[in-house]
PyMOL Python script that loads the backbone (N, CA, C, O; Angstrom):
from pymol import cmd

cmd.read_pdbstr("""\
ATOM      1  N   ALA A   1      58.395 -38.402 -40.476  1.00  0.00           N
ATOM      2  CA  ALA A   1      59.142 -37.398 -41.198  1.00  0.00           C
ATOM      3  C   ALA A   1      60.055 -38.051 -42.228  1.00  0.00           C
ATOM      4  O   ALA A   1      60.165 -37.572 -43.357  1.00  0.00           O
ATOM      5  N   VAL A   2      60.707 -39.138 -41.845  1.00  0.00           N
ATOM      6  CA  VAL A   2      61.624 -39.821 -42.764  1.00  0.00           C
ATOM      7  C   VAL A   2      60.861 -40.366 -43.962  1.00  0.00           C
ATOM      8  O   VAL A   2      61.339 -40.289 -45.094  1.00  0.00           O
ATOM      9  N   THR A   3      59.690 -40.909 -43.718  1.00  0.00           N
ATOM     10  CA  THR A   3      58.878 -41.443 -44.812  1.00  0.00           C
ATOM     11  C   THR A   3      58.447 -40.341 -45.768  1.00  0.00           C
ATOM     12  O   THR A   3      58.492 -40.512 -46.986  1.00  0.00           O
ATOM     13  N   ALA A   4      58.032 -39.221 -45.217  1.00  0.00           N
ATOM     14  CA  ALA A   4      57.533 -38.115 -46.042  1.00  0.00           C
ATOM     15  C   ALA A   4      58.640 -37.371 -46.771  1.00  0.00           C
ATOM     16  O   ALA A   4      58.462 -36.979 -47.924  1.00  0.00           O
ATOM     17  N   TRP A   5      59.766 -37.174 -46.126  1.00  0.00           N
ATOM     18  CA  TRP A   5      60.834 -36.354 -46.683  1.00  0.00           C
ATOM     19  C   TRP A   5      61.941 -37.169 -47.335  1.00  0.00           C
ATOM     20  O   TRP A   5      62.593 -36.691 -48.263  1.00  0.00           O
ATOM     21  N   GLY A   6      62.164 -38.394 -46.864  1.00  0.00           N
ATOM     22  CA  GLY A   6      63.248 -39.213 -47.409  1.00  0.00           C
ATOM     23  C   GLY A   6      64.605 -38.595 -47.118  1.00  0.00           C
ATOM     24  O   GLY A   6      64.796 -37.927 -46.102  1.00  0.00           O
ATOM     25  N   ASP A   7      65.535 -38.828 -48.019  1.00  0.00           N
ATOM     26  CA  ASP A   7      66.898 -38.318 -47.854  1.00  0.00           C
ATOM     27  C   ASP A   7      66.975 -36.795 -47.958  1.00  0.00           C
ATOM     28  O   ASP A   7      67.961 -36.192 -47.534  1.00  0.00           O
ATOM     29  N   ALA A   8      65.953 -36.182 -48.512  1.00  0.00           N
ATOM     30  CA  ALA A   8      65.953 -34.731 -48.691  1.00  0.00           C
ATOM     31  C   ALA A   8      65.481 -33.976 -47.448  1.00  0.00           C
ATOM     32  O   ALA A   8      65.334 -32.754 -47.491  1.00  0.00           O
ATOM     33  N   MET A   9      65.240 -34.691 -46.333  1.00  0.00           N
ATOM     34  CA  MET A   9      64.716 -34.029 -45.139  1.00  0.00           C
ATOM     35  C   MET A   9      65.725 -33.008 -44.610  1.00  0.00           C
ATOM     36  O   MET A   9      66.866 -33.356 -44.305  1.00  0.00           O
ATOM     37  N   PRO A  10      65.298 -31.741 -44.502  1.00  0.00           N
ATOM     38  CA  PRO A  10      66.187 -30.713 -43.958  1.00  0.00           C
ATOM     39  C   PRO A  10      66.422 -30.918 -42.461  1.00  0.00           C
ATOM     40  O   PRO A  10      65.624 -31.559 -41.777  1.00  0.00           O
ATOM     41  N   GLN A  11      67.504 -30.378 -41.975  1.00  0.00           N
ATOM     42  CA  GLN A  11      67.846 -30.501 -40.557  1.00  0.00           C
ATOM     43  C   GLN A  11      66.765 -29.904 -39.664  1.00  0.00           C
ATOM     44  O   GLN A  11      66.483 -30.443 -38.594  1.00  0.00           O
ATOM     45  N   TRP A  12      66.163 -28.811 -40.084  1.00  0.00           N
ATOM     46  CA  TRP A  12      65.156 -28.189 -39.228  1.00  0.00           C
ATOM     47  C   TRP A  12      63.916 -29.062 -39.081  1.00  0.00           C
ATOM     48  O   TRP A  12      63.261 -29.024 -38.040  1.00  0.00           O
ATOM     49  N   VAL A  13      63.581 -29.846 -40.099  1.00  0.00           N
ATOM     50  CA  VAL A  13      62.446 -30.778 -39.986  1.00  0.00           C
ATOM     51  C   VAL A  13      62.806 -31.893 -39.014  1.00  0.00           C
ATOM     52  O   VAL A  13      61.965 -32.342 -38.236  1.00  0.00           O
ATOM     53  N   ARG A  14      64.062 -32.339 -39.062  1.00  0.00           N
ATOM     54  CA  ARG A  14      64.531 -33.343 -38.106  1.00  0.00           C
ATOM     55  C   ARG A  14      64.421 -32.799 -36.675  1.00  0.00           C
ATOM     56  O   ARG A  14      64.001 -33.515 -35.766  1.00  0.00           O
ATOM     57  N   LEU A  15      64.800 -31.533 -36.482  1.00  0.00           N
ATOM     58  CA  LEU A  15      64.649 -30.903 -35.163  1.00  0.00           C
ATOM     59  C   LEU A  15      63.190 -30.898 -34.711  1.00  0.00           C
ATOM     60  O   LEU A  15      62.878 -31.188 -33.555  1.00  0.00           O
ATOM     61  N   LEU A  16      62.313 -30.565 -35.641  1.00  0.00           N
ATOM     62  CA  LEU A  16      60.881 -30.507 -35.340  1.00  0.00           C
ATOM     63  C   LEU A  16      60.346 -31.876 -34.946  1.00  0.00           C
ATOM     64  O   LEU A  16      59.655 -32.009 -33.936  1.00  0.00           O
ATOM     65  N   ALA A  17      60.661 -32.886 -35.736  1.00  0.00           N
ATOM     66  CA  ALA A  17      60.188 -34.242 -35.446  1.00  0.00           C
ATOM     67  C   ALA A  17      60.760 -34.753 -34.125  1.00  0.00           C
ATOM     68  O   ALA A  17      60.059 -35.401 -33.347  1.00  0.00           O
ATOM     69  N   THR A  18      62.023 -34.462 -33.882  1.00  0.00           N
ATOM     70  CA  THR A  18      62.653 -34.876 -32.632  1.00  0.00           C
ATOM     71  C   THR A  18      62.000 -34.192 -31.439  1.00  0.00           C
ATOM     72  O   THR A  18      61.802 -34.814 -30.395  1.00  0.00           O
ATOM     73  N   ALA A  19      61.672 -32.929 -31.588  1.00  0.00           N
ATOM     74  CA  ALA A  19      60.994 -32.201 -30.511  1.00  0.00           C
ATOM     75  C   ALA A  19      59.659 -32.862 -30.170  1.00  0.00           C
ATOM     76  O   ALA A  19      59.272 -32.922 -29.003  1.00  0.00           O
ATOM     77  N   CYS A  20      58.968 -33.352 -31.178  1.00  0.00           N
ATOM     78  CA  CYS A  20      57.683 -34.018 -30.945  1.00  0.00           C
ATOM     79  C   CYS A  20      57.872 -35.391 -30.311  1.00  0.00           C
ATOM     80  O   CYS A  20      57.078 -35.801 -29.464  1.00  0.00           O
ATOM     81  N   ASP A  21      58.922 -36.103 -30.719  1.00  0.00           N
ATOM     82  CA  ASP A  21      59.137 -37.483 -30.264  1.00  0.00           C
ATOM     83  C   ASP A  21      59.932 -37.584 -28.968  1.00  0.00           C
ATOM     84  O   ASP A  21      59.446 -38.108 -27.965  1.00  0.00           O
ATOM     85  N   VAL A  22      61.142 -37.082 -29.003  1.00  0.00           N
ATOM     86  CA  VAL A  22      62.074 -37.296 -27.901  1.00  0.00           C
ATOM     87  C   VAL A  22      61.681 -36.537 -26.653  1.00  0.00           C
ATOM     88  O   VAL A  22      61.758 -37.080 -25.551  1.00  0.00           O
ATOM     89  N   ARG A  23      61.278 -35.340 -26.798  1.00  0.00           N
ATOM     90  CA  ARG A  23      60.956 -34.533 -25.625  1.00  0.00           C
ATOM     91  C   ARG A  23      59.603 -34.920 -25.029  1.00  0.00           C
ATOM     92  O   ARG A  23      59.216 -34.408 -23.978  1.00  0.00           O
ATOM     93  N   GLY A  24      58.895 -35.811 -25.692  1.00  0.00           N
ATOM     94  CA  GLY A  24      57.646 -36.306 -25.161  1.00  0.00           C
ATOM     95  C   GLY A  24      56.532 -35.286 -25.093  1.00  0.00           C
ATOM     96  O   GLY A  24      55.509 -35.514 -24.448  1.00  0.00           O
ATOM     97  N   SER A  25      56.727 -34.166 -25.754  1.00  0.00           N
ATOM     98  CA  SER A  25      55.727 -33.117 -25.641  1.00  0.00           C
ATOM     99  C   SER A  25      54.621 -33.233 -26.680  1.00  0.00           C
ATOM    100  O   SER A  25      53.527 -32.707 -26.473  1.00  0.00           O
ATOM    101  N   GLY A  26      54.876 -33.899 -27.772  1.00  0.00           N
ATOM    102  CA  GLY A  26      53.878 -34.068 -28.808  1.00  0.00           C
ATOM    103  C   GLY A  26      53.674 -32.828 -29.655  1.00  0.00           C
ATOM    104  O   GLY A  26      54.238 -31.768 -29.384  1.00  0.00           O
ATOM    105  N   GLN A  27      52.865 -32.979 -30.672  1.00  0.00           N
ATOM    106  CA  GLN A  27      52.660 -31.915 -31.649  1.00  0.00           C
ATOM    107  C   GLN A  27      51.897 -30.728 -31.081  1.00  0.00           C
ATOM    108  O   GLN A  27      52.105 -29.598 -31.523  1.00  0.00           O
ATOM    109  N   VAL A  28      51.024 -30.957 -30.120  1.00  0.00           N
ATOM    110  CA  VAL A  28      50.258 -29.852 -29.531  1.00  0.00           C
ATOM    111  C   VAL A  28      51.202 -28.901 -28.806  1.00  0.00           C
ATOM    112  O   VAL A  28      51.162 -27.692 -29.034  1.00  0.00           O
ATOM    113  N   ALA A  29      52.053 -29.443 -27.931  1.00  0.00           N
ATOM    114  CA  ALA A  29      52.975 -28.613 -27.165  1.00  0.00           C
ATOM    115  C   ALA A  29      54.003 -27.935 -28.070  1.00  0.00           C
ATOM    116  O   ALA A  29      54.341 -26.770 -27.860  1.00  0.00           O
ATOM    117  N   VAL A  30      54.500 -28.658 -29.074  1.00  0.00           N
ATOM    118  CA  VAL A  30      55.464 -28.076 -30.006  1.00  0.00           C
ATOM    119  C   VAL A  30      54.803 -26.942 -30.783  1.00  0.00           C
ATOM    120  O   VAL A  30      55.398 -25.879 -30.964  1.00  0.00           O
ATOM    121  N   GLY A  31      53.585 -27.168 -31.237  1.00  0.00           N
ATOM    122  CA  GLY A  31      52.848 -26.114 -31.935  1.00  0.00           C
ATOM    123  C   GLY A  31      52.658 -24.882 -31.073  1.00  0.00           C
ATOM    124  O   GLY A  31      52.819 -23.757 -31.546  1.00  0.00           O
ATOM    125  N   GLU A  32      52.318 -25.088 -29.815  1.00  0.00           N
ATOM    126  CA  GLU A  32      52.140 -23.954 -28.897  1.00  0.00           C
ATOM    127  C   GLU A  32      53.440 -23.181 -28.730  1.00  0.00           C
ATOM    128  O   GLU A  32      53.434 -21.952 -28.677  1.00  0.00           O
ATOM    129  N   ARG A  33      54.550 -23.899 -28.648  1.00  0.00           N
ATOM    130  CA  ARG A  33      55.843 -23.214 -28.502  1.00  0.00           C
ATOM    131  C   ARG A  33      56.186 -22.397 -29.743  1.00  0.00           C
ATOM    132  O   ARG A  33      56.834 -21.354 -29.653  1.00  0.00           O
ATOM    133  N   LEU A  34      55.748 -22.879 -30.893  1.00  0.00           N
ATOM    134  CA  LEU A  34      55.988 -22.162 -32.146  1.00  0.00           C
ATOM    135  C   LEU A  34      54.957 -21.066 -32.384  1.00  0.00           C
ATOM    136  O   LEU A  34      55.130 -20.226 -33.268  1.00  0.00           O
ATOM    137  N   GLY A  35      53.890 -21.075 -31.600  1.00  0.00           N
ATOM    138  CA  GLY A  35      52.806 -20.122 -31.810  1.00  0.00           C
ATOM    139  C   GLY A  35      51.897 -20.543 -32.953  1.00  0.00           C
ATOM    140  O   GLY A  35      51.244 -19.714 -33.587  1.00  0.00           O
ATOM    141  N   LYS A  36      51.866 -21.845 -33.204  1.00  0.00           N
ATOM    142  CA  LYS A  36      51.073 -22.397 -34.308  1.00  0.00           C
ATOM    143  C   LYS A  36      50.245 -23.565 -33.795  1.00  0.00           C
ATOM    144  O   LYS A  36      50.325 -23.917 -32.618  1.00  0.00           O
ATOM    145  N   SER A  37      49.459 -24.160 -34.662  1.00  0.00           N
ATOM    146  CA  SER A  37      48.611 -25.281 -34.271  1.00  0.00           C
ATOM    147  C   SER A  37      49.344 -26.617 -34.426  1.00  0.00           C
ATOM    148  O   SER A  37      50.396 -26.697 -35.060  1.00  0.00           O
ATOM    149  N   SER A  38      48.766 -27.649 -33.836  1.00  0.00           N
ATOM    150  CA  SER A  38      49.324 -28.994 -33.994  1.00  0.00           C
ATOM    151  C   SER A  38      49.193 -29.452 -35.448  1.00  0.00           C
ATOM    152  O   SER A  38      50.025 -30.220 -35.931  1.00  0.00           O
ATOM    153  N   GLY A  39      48.161 -28.989 -36.142  1.00  0.00           N
ATOM    154  CA  GLY A  39      47.996 -29.305 -37.561  1.00  0.00           C
ATOM    155  C   GLY A  39      49.113 -28.733 -38.407  1.00  0.00           C
ATOM    156  O   GLY A  39      49.557 -29.361 -39.368  1.00  0.00           O
ATOM    157  N   TYR A  40      49.566 -27.545 -38.054  1.00  0.00           N
ATOM    158  CA  TYR A  40      50.703 -26.910 -38.729  1.00  0.00           C
ATOM    159  C   TYR A  40      51.933 -27.792 -38.584  1.00  0.00           C
ATOM    160  O   TYR A  40      52.632 -28.064 -39.561  1.00  0.00           O
ATOM    161  N   VAL A  41      52.193 -28.236 -37.359  1.00  0.00           N
ATOM    162  CA  VAL A  41      53.346 -29.094 -37.092  1.00  0.00           C
ATOM    163  C   VAL A  41      53.221 -30.397 -37.876  1.00  0.00           C
ATOM    164  O   VAL A  41      54.185 -30.855 -38.488  1.00  0.00           O
ATOM    165  N   SER A  42      52.044 -30.981 -37.852  1.00  0.00           N
ATOM    166  CA  SER A  42      51.815 -32.234 -38.562  1.00  0.00           C
ATOM    167  C   SER A  42      52.064 -32.099 -40.055  1.00  0.00           C
ATOM    168  O   SER A  42      52.719 -32.948 -40.659  1.00  0.00           O
ATOM    169  N   ARG A  43      51.542 -31.031 -40.652  1.00  0.00           N
ATOM    170  CA  ARG A  43      51.734 -30.830 -42.092  1.00  0.00           C
ATOM    171  C   ARG A  43      53.202 -30.609 -42.443  1.00  0.00           C
ATOM    172  O   ARG A  43      53.654 -31.048 -43.501  1.00  0.00           O
ATOM    173  N   LEU A  44      53.950 -29.938 -41.574  1.00  0.00           N
ATOM    174  CA  LEU A  44      55.379 -29.757 -41.818  1.00  0.00           C
ATOM    175  C   LEU A  44      56.104 -31.099 -41.792  1.00  0.00           C
ATOM    176  O   LEU A  44      56.912 -31.398 -42.671  1.00  0.00           O
ATOM    177  N   ILE A  45      55.807 -31.896 -40.780  1.00  0.00           N
ATOM    178  CA  ILE A  45      56.466 -33.198 -40.651  1.00  0.00           C
ATOM    179  C   ILE A  45      56.122 -34.098 -41.825  1.00  0.00           C
ATOM    180  O   ILE A  45      56.973 -34.846 -42.306  1.00  0.00           O
ATOM    181  N   LYS A  46      54.881 -34.031 -42.287  1.00  0.00           N
ATOM    182  CA  LYS A  46      54.435 -34.880 -43.401  1.00  0.00           C
ATOM    183  C   LYS A  46      54.778 -34.307 -44.771  1.00  0.00           C
ATOM    184  O   LYS A  46      54.430 -34.895 -45.794  1.00  0.00           O
ATOM    185  N   ASN A  47      55.463 -33.153 -44.795  1.00  0.00           N
ATOM    186  CA  ASN A  47      55.834 -32.486 -46.047  1.00  0.00           C
ATOM    187  C   ASN A  47      54.606 -32.148 -46.887  1.00  0.00           C
ATOM    188  O   ASN A  47      54.617 -32.278 -48.111  1.00  0.00           O
ATOM    189  N   LYS A  48      53.556 -31.715 -46.212  1.00  0.00           N
ATOM    190  CA  LYS A  48      52.299 -31.362 -46.868  1.00  0.00           C
ATOM    191  C   LYS A  48      51.925 -29.899 -46.661  1.00  0.00           C
ATOM    192  O   LYS A  48      50.828 -29.482 -47.032  1.00  0.00           O
ATOM    193  N   TYR A  49      52.822 -29.122 -46.075  1.00  0.00           N
ATOM    194  CA  TYR A  49      52.503 -27.731 -45.786  1.00  0.00           C
ATOM    195  C   TYR A  49      52.651 -26.896 -47.050  1.00  0.00           C
ATOM    196  O   TYR A  49      53.729 -26.870 -47.644  1.00  0.00           O
ATOM    197  N   PRO A  50      51.580 -26.206 -47.477  1.00  0.00           N
ATOM    198  CA  PRO A  50      51.638 -25.449 -48.720  1.00  0.00           C
ATOM    199  C   PRO A  50      52.149 -24.009 -48.547  1.00  0.00           C
ATOM    200  O   PRO A  50      52.327 -23.284 -49.525  1.00  0.00           O
ATOM    201  N   GLY A  51      52.376 -23.614 -47.309  1.00  0.00           N
ATOM    202  CA  GLY A  51      52.737 -22.220 -47.032  1.00  0.00           C
ATOM    203  C   GLY A  51      54.232 -21.951 -47.088  1.00  0.00           C
ATOM    204  O   GLY A  51      54.990 -22.658 -47.751  1.00  0.00           O
ATOM    205  N   ASP A  52      54.629 -20.916 -46.378  1.00  0.00           N
ATOM    206  CA  ASP A  52      55.991 -20.405 -46.378  1.00  0.00           C
ATOM    207  C   ASP A  52      56.911 -21.295 -45.538  1.00  0.00           C
ATOM    208  O   ASP A  52      56.901 -21.222 -44.309  1.00  0.00           O
ATOM    209  N   MET A  53      57.696 -22.125 -46.201  1.00  0.00           N
ATOM    210  CA  MET A  53      58.613 -23.022 -45.506  1.00  0.00           C
ATOM    211  C   MET A  53      59.762 -22.258 -44.865  1.00  0.00           C
ATOM    212  O   MET A  53      60.315 -22.708 -43.862  1.00  0.00           O
ATOM    213  N   ALA A  54      60.129 -21.117 -45.422  1.00  0.00           N
ATOM    214  CA  ALA A  54      61.208 -20.321 -44.829  1.00  0.00           C
ATOM    215  C   ALA A  54      60.791 -19.818 -43.445  1.00  0.00           C
ATOM    216  O   ALA A  54      61.594 -19.811 -42.512  1.00  0.00           O
ATOM    217  N   GLU A  55      59.540 -19.401 -43.322  1.00  0.00           N
ATOM    218  CA  GLU A  55      59.043 -18.964 -42.022  1.00  0.00           C
ATOM    219  C   GLU A  55      59.034 -20.128 -41.041  1.00  0.00           C
ATOM    220  O   GLU A  55      59.437 -19.978 -39.887  1.00  0.00           O
ATOM    221  N   ALA A  56      58.577 -21.284 -41.499  1.00  0.00           N
ATOM    222  CA  ALA A  56      58.549 -22.473 -40.644  1.00  0.00           C
ATOM    223  C   ALA A  56      59.954 -22.821 -40.170  1.00  0.00           C
ATOM    224  O   ALA A  56      60.158 -23.128 -38.996  1.00  0.00           O
ATOM    225  N   GLU A  57      60.910 -22.773 -41.070  1.00  0.00           N
ATOM    226  CA  GLU A  57      62.289 -23.060 -40.707  1.00  0.00           C
ATOM    227  C   GLU A  57      62.794 -22.079 -39.645  1.00  0.00           C
ATOM    228  O   GLU A  57      63.437 -22.489 -38.679  1.00  0.00           O
ATOM    229  N   ARG A  58      62.509 -20.802 -39.820  1.00  0.00           N
ATOM    230  CA  ARG A  58      62.937 -19.798 -38.836  1.00  0.00           C
ATOM    231  C   ARG A  58      62.343 -20.075 -37.460  1.00  0.00           C
ATOM    232  O   ARG A  58      63.036 -19.995 -36.446  1.00  0.00           O
ATOM    233  N   LEU A  59      61.056 -20.402 -37.435  1.00  0.00           N
ATOM    234  CA  LEU A  59      60.389 -20.674 -36.162  1.00  0.00           C
ATOM    235  C   LEU A  59      60.997 -21.884 -35.457  1.00  0.00           C
ATOM    236  O   LEU A  59      61.270 -21.842 -34.257  1.00  0.00           O
ATOM    237  N   VAL A  60      61.204 -22.952 -36.207  1.00  0.00           N
ATOM    238  CA  VAL A  60      61.736 -24.185 -35.627  1.00  0.00           C
ATOM    239  C   VAL A  60      63.169 -23.986 -35.150  1.00  0.00           C
ATOM    240  O   VAL A  60      63.523 -24.390 -34.043  1.00  0.00           O
ATOM    241  N   ARG A  61      63.985 -23.367 -35.981  1.00  0.00           N
ATOM    242  CA  ARG A  61      65.385 -23.154 -35.597  1.00  0.00           C
ATOM    243  C   ARG A  61      65.490 -22.246 -34.378  1.00  0.00           C
ATOM    244  O   ARG A  61      66.350 -22.458 -33.523  1.00  0.00           O
ATOM    245  N   ALA A  62      64.634 -21.244 -34.289  1.00  0.00           N
ATOM    246  CA  ALA A  62      64.656 -20.346 -33.138  1.00  0.00           C
ATOM    247  C   ALA A  62      64.211 -21.056 -31.867  1.00  0.00           C
ATOM    248  O   ALA A  62      64.760 -20.806 -30.793  1.00  0.00           O
ATOM    249  N   ALA A  63      63.227 -21.935 -31.977  1.00  0.00           N
ATOM    250  CA  ALA A  63      62.678 -22.609 -30.801  1.00  0.00           C
ATOM    251  C   ALA A  63      63.519 -23.808 -30.362  1.00  0.00           C
ATOM    252  O   ALA A  63      63.645 -24.065 -29.165  1.00  0.00           O
ATOM    253  N   TYR A  64      64.093 -24.541 -31.311  1.00  0.00           N
ATOM    254  CA  TYR A  64      64.727 -25.817 -30.968  1.00  0.00           C
ATOM    255  C   TYR A  64      66.186 -25.949 -31.396  1.00  0.00           C
ATOM    256  O   TYR A  64      66.855 -26.904 -31.001  1.00  0.00           O
ATOM    257  N   GLY A  65      66.678 -25.036 -32.174  1.00  0.00           N
ATOM    258  CA  GLY A  65      68.063 -25.132 -32.615  1.00  0.00           C
ATOM    259  C   GLY A  65      69.029 -24.677 -31.534  1.00  0.00           C
ATOM    260  O   GLY A  65      68.647 -23.983 -30.593  1.00  0.00           O
ATOM    261  N   ASP A  66      70.257 -25.069 -31.679  1.00  0.00           N
ATOM    262  CA  ASP A  66      71.276 -24.645 -30.717  1.00  0.00           C
ATOM    263  C   ASP A  66      72.254 -23.660 -31.364  1.00  0.00           C
ATOM    264  O   ASP A  66      73.405 -23.529 -30.946  1.00  0.00           O
ATOM    265  N   GLU A  67      71.767 -22.987 -32.378  1.00  0.00           N
ATOM    266  CA  GLU A  67      72.591 -22.044 -33.121  1.00  0.00           C
ATOM    267  C   GLU A  67      72.691 -20.714 -32.379  1.00  0.00           C
ATOM    268  O   GLU A  67      71.843 -20.367 -31.558  1.00  0.00           O
ATOM    269  N   GLY A  68      73.732 -20.001 -32.692  1.00  0.00           N
ATOM    270  CA  GLY A  68      73.887 -18.667 -32.145  1.00  0.00           C
ATOM    271  C   GLY A  68      73.891 -17.642 -33.265  1.00  0.00           C
ATOM    272  O   GLY A  68      74.145 -17.962 -34.426  1.00  0.00           O
ATOM    273  N   VAL A  69      73.608 -16.420 -32.895  1.00  0.00           N
ATOM    274  CA  VAL A  69      73.697 -15.302 -33.831  1.00  0.00           C
ATOM    275  C   VAL A  69      74.597 -14.244 -33.200  1.00  0.00           C
ATOM    276  O   VAL A  69      74.691 -14.146 -31.977  1.00  0.00           O
ATOM    277  N   VAL A  70      75.248 -13.465 -34.031  1.00  0.00           N
ATOM    278  CA  VAL A  70      76.167 -12.459 -33.527  1.00  0.00           C
ATOM    279  C   VAL A  70      75.419 -11.157 -33.284  1.00  0.00           C
ATOM    280  O   VAL A  70      74.798 -10.590 -34.184  1.00  0.00           O
ATOM    281  N   CYS A  71      75.498 -10.708 -32.054  1.00  0.00           N
ATOM    282  CA  CYS A  71      74.911  -9.432 -31.654  1.00  0.00           C
ATOM    283  C   CYS A  71      76.057  -8.438 -31.513  1.00  0.00           C
ATOM    284  O   CYS A  71      77.048  -8.748 -30.851  1.00  0.00           O
ATOM    285  N   PRO A  72      75.955  -7.248 -32.117  1.00  0.00           N
ATOM    286  CA  PRO A  72      77.050  -6.282 -32.016  1.00  0.00           C
ATOM    287  C   PRO A  72      77.350  -5.848 -30.576  1.00  0.00           C
ATOM    288  O   PRO A  72      78.470  -5.441 -30.268  1.00  0.00           O
ATOM    289  N   LEU A  73      76.370  -5.935 -29.719  1.00  0.00           N
ATOM    290  CA  LEU A  73      76.550  -5.501 -28.341  1.00  0.00           C
ATOM    291  C   LEU A  73      76.994  -6.635 -27.416  1.00  0.00           C
ATOM    292  O   LEU A  73      77.895  -6.456 -26.596  1.00  0.00           O
ATOM    293  N   TRP A  74      76.363  -7.794 -27.551  1.00  0.00           N
ATOM    294  CA  TRP A  74      76.589  -8.899 -26.612  1.00  0.00           C
ATOM    295  C   TRP A  74      77.459 -10.025 -27.170  1.00  0.00           C
ATOM    296  O   TRP A  74      77.787 -10.962 -26.442  1.00  0.00           O
ATOM    297  N   GLY A  75      77.831  -9.954 -28.425  1.00  0.00           N
ATOM    298  CA  GLY A  75      78.592 -11.057 -29.030  1.00  0.00           C
ATOM    299  C   GLY A  75      77.638 -12.143 -29.494  1.00  0.00           C
ATOM    300  O   GLY A  75      76.529 -11.840 -29.934  1.00  0.00           O
ATOM    301  N   THR A  76      78.038 -13.382 -29.407  1.00  0.00           N
ATOM    302  CA  THR A  76      77.195 -14.484 -29.855  1.00  0.00           C
ATOM    303  C   THR A  76      76.148 -14.792 -28.774  1.00  0.00           C
ATOM    304  O   THR A  76      76.475 -14.983 -27.603  1.00  0.00           O
ATOM    305  N   ILE A  77      74.892 -14.832 -29.201  1.00  0.00           N
ATOM    306  CA  ILE A  77      73.791 -15.146 -28.309  1.00  0.00           C
ATOM    307  C   ILE A  77      72.977 -16.272 -28.951  1.00  0.00           C
ATOM    308  O   ILE A  77      73.002 -16.426 -30.172  1.00  0.00           O
ATOM    309  N   PRO A  78      72.250 -17.069 -28.141  1.00  0.00           N
ATOM    310  CA  PRO A  78      71.445 -18.137 -28.707  1.00  0.00           C
ATOM    311  C   PRO A  78      70.336 -17.588 -29.619  1.00  0.00           C
ATOM    312  O   PRO A  78      69.704 -16.582 -29.296  1.00  0.00           O
ATOM    313  N   LEU A  79      70.111 -18.239 -30.732  1.00  0.00           N
ATOM    314  CA  LEU A  79      69.057 -17.843 -31.656  1.00  0.00           C
ATOM    315  C   LEU A  79      67.702 -17.907 -30.962  1.00  0.00           C
ATOM    316  O   LEU A  79      66.849 -17.044 -31.171  1.00  0.00           O
ATOM    317  N   ALA A  80      67.509 -18.919 -30.146  1.00  0.00           N
ATOM    318  CA  ALA A  80      66.238 -19.072 -29.429  1.00  0.00           C
ATOM    319  C   ALA A  80      66.013 -17.908 -28.493  1.00  0.00           C
ATOM    320  O   ALA A  80      64.995 -17.859 -27.802  1.00  0.00           O
TER     321      ALA A  80
END
""", "prot")
cmd.dss("prot")
cmd.show_as("cartoon", "prot")
cmd.util.cbc("prot")
cmd.orient("prot")
């Protein structure tokens, strides 16, 4: 990911690459969690994905981010 993205690598791509590396699950398992293929994950990490990066960012942040969103009923809840 660092080679493909350089200094411009977004935080969500770092989350994606870390999910593949650190958690030991690999691209197949990460893709399954995102509801996508391992090729999708690979193309994102390599900065070769020609599709909707905003959608990819939403999927990754929801699955692996530790962010919260404000719910009018429950207050802050995890994005995931």
